[in-house]
N, C-alpha and C positions, 0 to 999 in steps of 0.2 A: 782537391778532389774531396767533394763531399758525399755521406752516404745518402743512397735514396730511400726516403723515407717509407719501410713497411706499412703496407695498408693491408688491415686484416679482414677478410669477406667471412669472416665465423663468426655466430652471434653465440652466446653461451646464456641459457634461460635456465635459472634454477628454480625449483617447483618445489615446494612444500606441501606432501600430499598428507592426509590424514586417513590413512588405509582402514580405519574403524569406520570413518563416515561413508567410505566408499562402498565398504561391504554393506553396512547399513543399507546405502542407496539400491545396491545390485539387490538386496532381500526383499528390499519394497517391492520395486519391478519387476521381481521374478512373482512374487505375491500375485499383483495385478495379472502378470499372465496366464498363472494358473484358475484364478477367476476368472479370466475371459473363456480358457479352454471349456472350464468347467459349464459355464453357461453355457457356450454352442454346441457341448455334448449334449446337454439337455435339453436342450431347443431341436437338438436333431432327433434325438429320442422320442421328442413327443409328434415329431411328424413334420415337421419342419423342413424345407427343402434345403435348407441352409443357405439358399439364395437371398440377397438383400432387395429390400423393396427401394427403389430409387425415386 
């Protein structure tokens, strides 16, 4: 009798994350979002209906 070969169904992925880079990227995206919000608020105050012109 020989042992049945085990089949491993799990895959392990080792990920090296530079959290400083991630934090920096989040800050960049957050500032872009804030710029868009400020622009939208400014255009709304200027009497714009807020609707897009397609």
